SEKE-121203 format. One record per residue (C-alpha): x, y, z; residue in three letters; residue number from 1. Coordinates in steps of 0.1 Angstrom, whole numbers, plus 5000, padded with zeros to 4 digits. Each point is the difference from the previous one (the first is absolute). Layout:
// residues N
     xx     yy     zz   kevex   padren
      X      Y      Z     ALA      NUM
...
END
This chain:
// residues 626
     xx     yy     zz   kevex   padren
   5416   5100   5059     MET        1
   5008   4963   5002     ALA        2
   4992   4982   5033     GLU        3
   5019   4969   5012     ASN        4
   4978   4977   5019     MET        5
   5029   4979   5015     ASN        6
   4978   4970   5007     LEU        7
   5000   4973   4973     SER        8
   4968   4994   4979     GLU        9
   4985   4970   4983     ILE       10
   4989   5006   4964     HIS       11
   4985   4981   4971     THR       12
   5010   4997   4963     LEU       13
   4982   4981   4973     ILE       14
   5014   4990   4966     ILE       15
   4970   4996   4978     TRP       16
   5001   4972   4974     SER       17
   5009   5022   4970     LYS       18
   5031   5012   5018     ALA       19
   5012   4964   5009     ALA       20
   5028   5001   4974     GLU       21
   5017   5027   5022     HIS       22
   4997   4980   5031     LYS       23
   5037   4992   5005     GLU       24
   5013   5036   4997     ILE       25
   4971   5012   5023     ILE       26
   5009   4974   5027     VAL       27
   5037   5010   4998     ARG       28
   4990   5037   5005     LYS       29
   4977   4992   5029     ILE       30
   5028   4980   5017     VAL       31
   5025   5029   4995     GLN       32
   4978   5026   5017     GLN       33
   4976   4981   5024     PHE       34
   4997   4968   5020     SER       35
   4975   4974   4985     ILE       36
   4979   4985   5027     VAL       37
   4978   4976   4978     LYS       38
   4993   4993   4964     THR       39
   4966   4986   4989     LEU       40
   4986   4988   4967     ASN       41
   4964   5009   4993     PHE       42
   4978   4982   4974     GLU       43
   4964   5013   5000     TRP       44
   4974   4984   4979     ASP       45
   4997   5021   4968     THR       46
   4963   5003   5005     ASN       47
   5006   5016   5034     ASN       48
   5029   5022   4990     PHE       49
   4978   5031   4995     LEU       50
   4981   4994   5032     HIS       51
   5032   4997   5019     ASN       52
   5013   5034   4987     LEU       53
   4969   5018   5012     PHE       54
   5008   4999   5037     PRO       55
   5038   5001   4994     PHE       56
   5000   5034   4982     TYR       57
   4969   5013   5017     ALA       58
   5018   5026   5022     HIS       59
   5020   5018   4973     SER       60
   4970   4999   4975     GLN       61
   4973   5009   5024     ARG       62
   4992   5031   4981     HIS       63
   4988   4979   4970     LEU       64
   4964   4989   4996     ASN       65
   4993   4963   4993     PHE       66
   5001   5001   4962     GLU       67
   5031   5022   4998     ASP       68
   5018   4978   5026     TYR       69
   4990   4968   4983     LYS       70
   5013   5014   4966     ASN       71
   5032   5011   5016     LEU       72
   5006   4965   5015     LEU       73
   4993   4983   4967     LEU       74
   5026   5023   4984     ALA       75
   5024   4991   5028     LYS       76
   4995   4963   4994     ILE       77
   5007   5006   4963     GLU       78
   5031   5019   5009     HIS       79
   5013   4979   5030     CYS       80
   4986   4966   4992     GLY       81
   4978   4976   5018     ASP       82
   5025   4972   5005     GLY       83
   5019   4989   5030     SER       84
   5019   5027   5018     PHE       85
   5025   5004   5029     GLN       86
   4996   5019   5033     LEU       87
   5032   5011   5018     PHE       88
   4997   5009   5037     VAL       89
   5031   5019   5009     PHE       90
   5015   5023   5027     ARG       91
   5012   5036   4996     ASP       92
   5025   5005   5028     GLU       93
   5003   5038   4995     HIS       94
   4966   5014   4988     PRO       95
   5000   5037   4988     THR       96
   4968   5020   4994     TYR       97
   4996   5029   4977     ASP       98
   4975   5014   4975     TRP       99
   4995   4984   4966     ARG      100
   4975   5004   4972     GLU      101
   4979   4968   4999     THR      102
   4970   4988   4980     SER      103
   4979   5012   5030     SER      104
   5016   5034   5000     GLY      105
   5029   5014   5021     ALA      106
   5006   4978   5031     ARG      107
   5026   4993   5026     GLN      108
   5015   4966   4992     VAL      109
   5029   4978   5009     ASN      110
   5023   5014   4973     THR      111
   5023   4970   5002     ASN      112
   4972   4977   4988     ILE      113
   4983   5026   4977     PHE      114
   5031   5008   4981     ASP      115
   5010   4963   4999     PHE      116
   4966   4992   4985     LYS      117
   5004   5027   4974     THR      118
   5034   4987   4989     SER      119
   4986   4965   4997     LEU      120
   4971   5012   4979     ARG      121
   5025   5015   4976     GLU      122
   5018   4966   4998     ILE      123
   4967   4983   4991     THR      124
   4992   5024   4972     GLY      125
   4979   5026   5019     GLY      126
   4964   4997   5012     GLY      127
   4990   4982   5032     HIS      128
   5012   4965   4996     LYS      129
   5017   5004   5034     ILE      130
   4980   5007   5032     HIS      131
   5016   5011   5032     ALA      132
   4986   5015   5032     SER      133
   5007   5037   5007     ASP      134
   4997   4999   5037     ASN      135
   4992   4975   5029     THR      136
   4963   5005   4997     PHE      137
   5001   4988   4965     GLU      138
   5023   4970   5007     SER      139
   4977   4990   5030     ASN      140
   4969   5004   4977     LYS      141
   5017   4979   4972     ASP      142
   5008   4971   5023     LEU      143
   4966   5000   5016     THR      144
   4982   4999   4967     ILE      145
   5024   4975   4983     LEU      146
   5005   4976   5029     LEU      147
   4974   5009   5026     GLY      148
   5029   5009   5024     LYS      149
   5011   5035   5010     ASN      150
   5037   5007   5003     THR      151
   5003   4990   5036     ASP      152
   4981   4967   4996     ASP      153
   5018   4992   4968     PHE      154
   5035   5004   5017     LEU      155
   4988   4980   5030     GLU      156
   4988   4972   4978     ASN      157
   5027   5003   4974     ILE      158
   5011   4963   5004     ASP      159
   4967   4990   4985     VAL      160
   5010   5016   4967     TYR      161
   5027   4982   4981     LYS      162
   5021   5021   4975     ASP      163
   4985   4998   4965     HIS      164
   4969   4982   5014     GLN      165
   4972   5000   4975     LYS      166
   4969   5019   5013     ILE      167
   4967   4995   4982     THR      168
   4976   5015   5025     GLU      169
   4981   5031   4989     ASN      170
   5004   5033   5018     CYS      171
   4983   5003   5033     LEU      172
   4962   5003   4996     GLY      173
   4999   4993   4963     VAL      174
   4970   4975   4996     ASN      175
   4991   5008   5036     GLY      176
   5014   4999   5035     PHE      177
   5001   4969   5022     LYS      178
   4986   5019   5030     ASN      179
   4996   5036   5012     ILE      180
   5033   4998   5019     HIS      181
   5017   4997   4966     GLU      182
   4982   5030   4987     LEU      183
   5009   5022   5030     PHE      184
   5036   4988   4998     TYR      185
   5001   5014   4964     LEU      186
   4984   5033   5010     LEU      187
   5022   5005   5030     ASN      188
   5031   4997   4978     ASN      189
   4988   5018   4969     SER      190
   4976   5029   5006     ILE      191
   4990   5027   5024     ASP      192
   4965   4993   5014     TYR      193
   4978   4996   5031     ILE      194
   4969   4981   5008     VAL      195
   4975   5027   5008     LEU      196
   4976   4983   5023     ARG      197
   4984   4967   5012     ASN      198
   5035   4984   5001     TYR      199
   4996   4984   5034     GLU      200
   4998   4964   4986     CYS      201
   5028   5004   4974     LEU      202
   5020   4982   4988     PRO      203
   4989   4968   5018     ASP      204
   4963   5003   4990     GLU      205
   4983   5020   4974     TYR      206
   4962   4999   4994     THR      207
   4976   5018   4977     LEU      208
   4975   5006   5027     GLU      209
   4991   5033   5017     GLY      210
   5018   5027   4981     HIS      211
   5010   4979   4970     GLY      212
   5032   5007   4981     ASP      213
   5035   5005   5013     ILE      214
   5006   5037   4998     ASP      215
   5036   5011   4991     LEU      216
   5015   5034   4995     LEU      217
   5030   4996   4976     VAL      218
   5025   5024   4984     GLU      219
   4989   4992   4964     ASN      220
   4970   4982   4985     LEU      221
   5017   4986   4969     ASN      222
   5029   4987   5020     TYR      223
   4979   4979   5024     ILE      224
   4978   4987   4972     VAL      225
   5030   4988   4979     TYR      226
   5019   4988   5031     LEU      227
   4972   4978   5013     CYS      228
   4986   4989   4966     SER      229
   4967   5015   5012     ALA      230
   4970   5000   4978     THR      231
   4973   5028   5000     PRO      232
   4966   4991   5014     GLU      233
   4985   5025   4975     TYR      234
   5023   4998   4969     PRO      235
   4978   5025   4980     LEU      236
   5002   5027   5027     ASP      237
   5035   5012   5006     SER      238
   4990   5023   5028     LEU      239
   4989   4972   5024     ARG      240
   5026   4989   5026     ALA      241
   4988   4964   5004     GLN      242
   5024   4972   4990     TYR      243
   5004   4963   5005     ASN      244
   5032   4983   5010     VAL      245
   5003   4962   4996     ARG      246
   5008   4984   5034     ILE      247
   4997   4963   5007     GLY      248
   4980   4993   4969     ASN      249
   4973   5027   5007     GLU      250
   4996   5036   4991     ASN      251
   5004   5023   5030     ILE      252
   4986   5035   4996     PRO      253
   5021   5030   5008     PHE      254
   4994   5037   4998     ASP      255
   5031   5017   4988     PHE      256
   5000   5036   5011     ARG      257
   5030   5019   4988     TYR      258
   5017   5034   5004     VAL      259
   4982   5026   4979     GLY      260
   4967   4982   4997     ASP      261
   4982   5024   5024     ASN      262
   4989   4972   5022     TYR      263
   5016   5023   5026     TYR      264
   5017   5033   4995     ASP      265
   5033   4992   4982     GLN      266
   5021   5017   5027     LYS      267
   4983   4977   5025     TRP      268
   5006   4970   4979     GLN      269
   5037   5008   4998     GLU      270
   5001   5005   5038     HIS      271
   4982   4967   5007     LEU      272
   5027   4982   4981     LEU      273
   5029   5020   5016     GLU      274
   4988   4995   5035     THR      275
   4987   4964   4998     LYS      276
   5006   4976   5028     THR      277
   4999   4962   5003     GLN      278
   4969   4982   5013     PHE      279
   5020   4968   5002     ASN      280
   5031   4987   4983     ALA      281
   4983   4999   4966     VAL      282
   4973   5027   4998     ILE      283
   5008   5037   4997     PRO      284
   4972   5023   5011     VAL      285
   4993   5037   5008     PRO      286
   5013   5014   5033     ASN      287
   4973   5002   5028     ASP      288
   4990   5036   4994     LYS      289
   4998   4997   4962     ASP      290
   4982   4967   5003     HIS      291
   4973   5017   5021     PHE      292
   4996   5030   4977     TYR      293
   5001   4980   4968     SER      294
   4973   4976   5013     LEU      295
   4980   5030   5012     LEU      296
   5002   5015   4965     TYR      297
   4992   4967   4984     HIS      298
   4970   4994   5023     ALA      299
   4984   5034   4998     TYR      300
   5010   5014   4966     VAL      301
   5002   4968   4978     GLN      302
   4969   4982   5014     LYS      303
   4964   5009   4997     TYR      304
   4996   4991   5037     GLU      305
   5025   4989   5026     VAL      306
   5001   4963   5007     ALA      307
   4995   4992   5038     PRO      308
   5033   4980   5002     ASP      309
   5019   5030   4986     TYR      310
   4987   5022   5028     LYS      311
   5011   4974   5026     ILE      312
   5034   4997   4983     LYS      313
   5003   5038   4999     LEU      314
   4993   5004   5036     GLU      315
   5027   4975   5008     ARG      316
   5025   5017   4977     LEU      317
   4992   5034   5014     SER      318
   5010   4989   5035     GLU      319
   5032   4986   4986     LYS      320
   5008   5031   4980     ALA      321
   4987   5023   5029     LYS      322
   4974   5017   4978     ILE      323
   4965   5009   5013     GLU      324
   4974   4980   4981     TYR      325
   4969   4980   5009     HIS      326
   4975   4981   4979     SER      327
   4970   5023   5009     LEU      328
   5017   5031   4987     MET      329
   4980   5020   4975     PRO      330
   5015   5004   4965     ASN      331
   5007   5037   5007     THR      332
   5022   4990   5029     ALA      333
   5018   4973   4979     VAL      334
   5005   5026   4972     LYS      335
   5017   5023   5025     LYS      336
   5024   4973   5010     ILE      337
   5009   4993   4963     LEU      338
   5001   5038   4992     ASP      339
   5025   5006   5028     GLY      340
   5022   4972   4989     PHE      341
   4999   5011   4964     PHE      342
   5007   5037   5008     ASP      343
   5030   4989   5021     LYS      344
   5015   4978   4972     ARG      345
   4988   5020   4970     GLY      346
   4978   4972   4986     TYR      347
   4968   5002   4980     ARG      348
   4968   4981   4994     PHE      349
   5004   4984   4966     VAL      350
   4978   4980   4976     VAL      351
   5015   4966   4991     PRO      352
   5009   4992   4964     VAL      353
   4982   4966   5007     ASP      354
   4964   5010   4994     HIS      355
   4988   4970   5019     SER      356
   5011   5016   5032     VAL      357
   4971   5019   5016     PHE      358
   5007   5037   5008     TYR      359
   4979   5014   5027     ASN      360
   4993   5036   4989     MET      361
   4976   5006   5029     GLN      362
   5029   4993   5024     PHE      363
   5025   5021   4980     THR      364
   4977   5028   4991     THR      365
   5016   5034   4994     LEU      366
   4982   5016   5029     GLY      367
   4969   5018   4988     TYR      368
   4966   4997   5018     GLN      369
   4976   4981   4976     PRO      370
   4968   5010   5020     LYS      371
   5002   5036   4989     GLU      372
   4995   4990   4963     TYR      373
   4967   4980   5005     GLY      374
   4990   4964   4997     VAL      375
   5028   4977   4988     LEU      376
   4988   4981   4969     LEU      377
   5032   4982   4991     SER      378
   5037   4998   5008     ARG      379
   5025   4987   4975     GLN      380
   5038   4996   4999     VAL      381
   5019   4996   4968     ALA      382
   5037   4991   4997     ARG      383
   5022   5021   4978     LEU      384
   5037   4993   5003     GLY      385
   5007   5003   5037     ASN      386
   4971   5024   5007     LYS      387
   4965   4993   5014     ALA      388
   4976   5020   4979     ILE      389
   4969   5002   5021     PHE      390
   4965   5013   4991     THR      391
   4973   5006   5026     ASP      392
   4966   5009   4986     VAL      393
   4974   5017   5021     PHE      394
   4964   5013   4996     HIS      395
   4997   5034   5015     ASN      396
   4962   4999   5007     VAL      397
   4999   5037   5011     GLU      398
   5015   5013   4968     LYS      399
   4986   4970   4980     ASN      400
   5033   4994   4982     CYS      401
   5027   4973   4997     ILE      402
   5033   5007   5018     VAL      403
   5031   4981   4989     LYS      404
   5031   5001   5022     VAL      405
   5029   4986   4980     CYS      406
   5036   5003   4989     LEU      407
   5016   5007   4966     ASP      408
   4998   4988   4974     PRO      409
   4964   4991   5008     ILE      410
   4991   5036   5010     ALA      411
   5015   5017   4970     SER      412
   4986   4974   4976     ASN      413
   4965   5002   5014     GLU      414
   5001   5039   4999     ALA      415
   5013   4999   4965     ASN      416
   4974   4976   4987     GLY      417
   4970   5018   5015     LEU      418
   5013   5034   4988     THR      419
   5003   4987   4965     LYS      420
   4964   4986   5002     LEU      421
   4984   5030   5018     LYS      422
   4978   5008   4969     ASP      423
   4992   4963   4993     ARG      424
   4971   4983   5018     ASP      425
   5018   4968   5006     ILE      426
   5018   5004   5034     ALA      427
   4996   5019   5033     PRO      428
   5008   5037   5001     LYS      429
   5032   5010   5018     LEU      430
   4992   5026   5027     ILE      431
   5034   5006   5015     SER      432
   5035   4985   5004     ALA      433
   5020   5010   5032     THR      434
   5035   4990   5009     LYS      435
   5003   4991   5037     LYS      436
   5035   4990   5009     GLY      437
   5009   4967   4983     ASP      438
   4964   4993   4988     PHE      439
   4974   5018   4979     THR      440
   4964   5006   5008     LEU      441
   4977   4997   4970     LEU      442
   4963   5010   5002     GLN      443
   4978   4990   4971     MET      444
   4963   4996   4991     GLU      445
   4981   4973   5018     PHE      446
   4984   4977   4975     LEU      447
   4970   4981   5015     LYS      448
   5004   4967   4982     GLY      449
   5012   4964   5003     ASP      450
   5027   4980   4982     PRO      451
   4989   4984   4967     ILE      452
   5002   4966   5017     SER      453
   4970   5010   5022     SER      454
   4977   4998   4970     LEU      455
   4995   4963   5008     TYR      456
   4977   5009   5028     SER      457
   4982   5030   4983     GLN      458
   4970   4984   4984     GLY      459
   4988   5033   4985     SER      460
   5031   5003   4979     PHE      461
   4995   4968   4979     TRP      462
   4985   5012   4967     THR      463
   5017   4998   4966     LEU      464
   4998   5038   4998     LYS      465
   5019   5004   5033     ASN      466
   5026   4974   4990     ILE      467
   5006   5018   4967     LYS      468
   5002   5034   5018     LYS      469
   5027   4987   5025     ILE      470
   5020   4984   4972     ILE      471
   4997   5033   4979     GLU      472
   5011   5020   5030     ASP      473
   5031   4978   5007     SER      474
   5011   5003   4963     ILE      475
   4993   5038   5001     GLY      476
   5022   5003   5032     ILE      477
   5028   4981   4983     LEU      478
   4998   5023   4970     GLU      479
   5002   5031   5021     ILE      480
   5030   4986   5019     LEU      481
   5018   4993   4967     ILE      482
   4991   5035   4988     ASP      483
   5015   5015   5031     GLU      484
   5032   4979   4998     GLY      485
   4991   4981   5032     ILE      486
   5007   4963   5006     GLN      487
   4982   4990   5031     HIS      488
   5019   4968   5006     ARG      489
   4977   4988   5028     ASP      490
   4967   4995   4983     ILE      491
   4980   4974   5020     LYS      492
   4964   4997   5014     PRO      493
   5008   5019   5032     ASP      494
   5011   5031   4979     ASN      495
   4968   5003   4981     PHE      496
   4971   5015   5019     LEU      497
   4964   4996   4988     VAL      498
   4978   5030   5009     LEU      499
   4963   4998   5000     LYS      500
   4977   5029   4995     LYS      501
   4963   4992   4997     ASN      502
   5000   4970   4976     ASN      503
   5032   5011   4982     THR      504
   5034   4984   5006     PHE      505
   5033   5017   4993     GLN      506
   5036   4987   5002     LEU      507
   5029   5021   5013     LYS      508
   5037   4991   5006     ILE      509
   5020   5007   5032     ILE      510
   5035   4996   5014     ASP      511
   5027   5015   4978     PHE      512
   5028   4994   5025     GLY      513
   5021   4978   4977     TRP      514
   4990   5015   4967     ALA      515
   5025   5007   4973     ASP      516
   4999   5032   4980     TYR      517
   5011   5003   4964     ASP      518
   5020   4966   5000     GLN      519
   5024   5012   5027     SER      520
   5002   4964   5015     ASN      521
   5000   5013   5035     SER      522
   5007   4973   5028     PRO      523
   4973   4978   5013     VAL      524
   4997   4975   5029     PRO      525
   5003   4962   4996     PHE      526
   4970   4983   4983     LEU      527
   4981   5033   4994     LEU      528
   4966   4993   4985     GLY      529
   5001   4962   5006     SER      530
   4981   4979   4991     PRO      531
   4983   5022   4975     TYR      532
   5031   5014   4983     GLY      533
   5021   4987   4972     TYR      534
   5029   4988   5021     GLY      535
   5027   5011   5025     GLU      536
   5016   5031   4987     GLY      537
   4979   5002   4969     LYS      538
   4968   5021   4996     PHE      539
   4971   5002   4976     SER      540
   4970   5019   5012     ASP      541
   4977   4985   4972     PRO      542
   5011   4964   5011     TYR      543
   4993   5008   5037     ALA      544
   4966   5015   4991     LEU      545
   4992   4968   4980     GLY      546
   5007   4979   5031     ASN      547
   4979   5023   5022     THR      548
   4970   4999   4976     LEU      549
   5005   4962   4995     LYS      550
   4997   4994   5038     GLU      551
   4970   5024   5002     THR      552
   4980   4983   4972     PHE      553
   5014   4965   5003     ILE      554
   4966   4984   4999     ARG      555
   4993   5014   4965     PHE      556
   5021   4981   4974     PRO      557
   4989   5024   4972     SER      558
   5016   5029   5019     ILE      559
   5030   4980   5010     VAL      560
   5006   4990   4964     LYS      561
   5002   5036   4988     ILE      562
   5022   5009   5029     ILE      563
   5024   4972   4992     GLU      564
   5001   5008   4963     SER      565
   5006   5037   5005     SER      566
   5013   5013   5033     LEU      567
   5019   4969   5010     LEU      568
   5020   5000   4967     THR      569
   5019   5031   5012     PHE      570
   5036   4998   5011     THR      571
   5024   5026   5015     PRO      572
   5015   5003   4966     GLU      573
   4967   5015   4987     ASP      574
   5002   5030   5023     ASN      575
   5013   5023   4973     LEU      576
   4970   4993   4977     GLN      577
   4971   4998   5025     LEU      578
   4979   5028   4986     LYS      579
   4996   4984   4966     ALA      580
   4991   4966   5014     ARG      581
   4974   5013   5025     MET      582
   4977   5010   4972     ASN      583
   4998   4963   4990     ASP      584
   4994   4989   5036     VAL      585
   4971   5024   5003     ARG      586
   4985   4986   4967     LYS      587
   5003   4965   5013     ASN      588
   4976   5007   5029     PHE      589
   4975   5022   4980     GLU      590
   4979   4970   4988     ASN      591
   5002   4981   5033     LEU      592
   4971   4975   5003     GLN      593
   4993   4974   5026     LEU      594
   4989   4964   4993     THR      595
   4967   4987   5013     PRO      596
   5017   4982   5028     LYS      597
   5019   5032   5010     GLU      598
   4968   5020   5000     LYS      599
   4986   4975   5025     ILE      600
   5031   5004   5021     ILE      601
   4996   5038   4997     LEU      602
   4964   4998   5012     THR      603
   5009   4978   5029     LEU      604
   5027   5024   5011     LYS      605
   4976   5030   4997     ARG      606
   4972   4982   5018     TYR      607
   5017   4975   5023     PRO      608
   4966   4995   5018     GLN      609
   4988   4982   4967     SER      610
   5024   4972   5008     ILE      611
   4981   4993   5032     LEU      612
   4967   5002   4982     ALA      613
   5012   4974   4974     ILE      614
   5012   4977   5028     LYS      615
   4966   5003   5017     LYS      616
   4982   4992   4968     ILE      617
   5022   4969   4995     LYS      618
   4994   4989   5036     CYS      619
   4962   5003   4995     LYS      620
   5000   4981   4967     SER      621
   5020   4972   5015     GLN      622
   4976   4997   5029     LYS      623
   4971   4999   4974     THR      624
   5017   4972   4981     VAL      625
   5004   4980   5031     ARG      626
END
């Protein structure tokens, strides 16, 4: 059903350079249907044409990643031209809104303008050589980006602009903003956003002290990046939210949090934008209640410990929002405050896409009682999509077993791996696997040993025989994993245990939580296996073993040379032919010999007290000479 808006509207229309030949007929048609307010000629520097299009089309193309967007704009330049073009600002006295199919899907648009634009595109031979706004938001955005003036300010200062005046200035923010007021002017007329916290000094002052970056929550990440010509602080890590915006000839850091990034629950993010209020005439912020709860969440869930100034601020905000909170509250009481709020609103604790944001699993624990399982040995949290995959490892002294409390896929992967290896003497034996609500309780054999990295301090280990035994064990473990169709994917020193019985050393492997079975390519957390693995998202167990052994025997060049020429030559592409190549690896180490210098190093590691004896002898000889 068409809707007549009655009130007149200001709109924009651009004739790009490759449609200039049709200018006369287009102007006649505009005059017939609308009232022209102002006509302006634009002449952008050819070298900046692409840069200017980035913010101008950012809203409609916000679904595109950088490369796809850049390629689209290059194609647009080829199609529409990069020469001088004309902007018409005109008035529609009788706007009518209805649904139309657009390049952004079905939307309600001003059909007077939309249908008029469609007819002009037919005149110019099809394509998009004519641009026109579909609604008042778009026309306001267009004027802000093109001229640095929103619709109201443009009309108020219209005498400044002469008809057909030539404008050479870039779009607002291209090559940087003059000051932060200019940036916020653009944001306030182009995008839905709020400043999350620490906004008290904005926009008159902004410093990088205290809590650092300016934190924004925005409707869409790509949109704000293209709109502000922002550059990523970590260009090789697309999951990080840190960006720089050029303001007053310096790079100012911003954190761009966006709807759907799990910085907060998405329903909460949408609510924060819908219910925002103004801190001052420029800065939009969360309402008082959401400001308190969002800061409480940030301070207790996204920080390792709560900063003292946050506690002071939270006390002040709690009084304003009429919520009971004080800085000496234990975490259990704070958790109850958040739980009550979340239950009422239907929100969840979520793990941010940005892996640089700390996620306090101890605070957001699922509610089991750790003490009943024994002595806590380690607690880890991995990020998989929007889930926190936690693993708590205990030593149950009474039963003399290891207890793992964890979520899937860690639980099922661990149980699967240990079951496959139950008749092999390379890993702990699985005793039981019990599902308890959302998490699984795994009990497994307790292996009394230390990580392979602990060999540095075990003098009794350092003989050529023991070195060969550990290397042989590691290759044997790898061969068994290959036979069983297991790719460990997290081989590193901490996951190899060295067991000592009498004077014999044996190597065993642990932690199959992220293992892959029969090349199924199951999901993994970010940077799994780093820094020993092959690279993000790529896995080679032989390569990771090579880095582990290289670090263990780094002081012995003869060993390192063999490692580099065999294990470190593996790539993920070799995973289908591992078995055949492992025979060659084993042969490479069979004739391992140490140089005379390495034998001395070996002796000194085995008998570190001999170093002191040598020093004493040197001291005595020096005294004798004197």
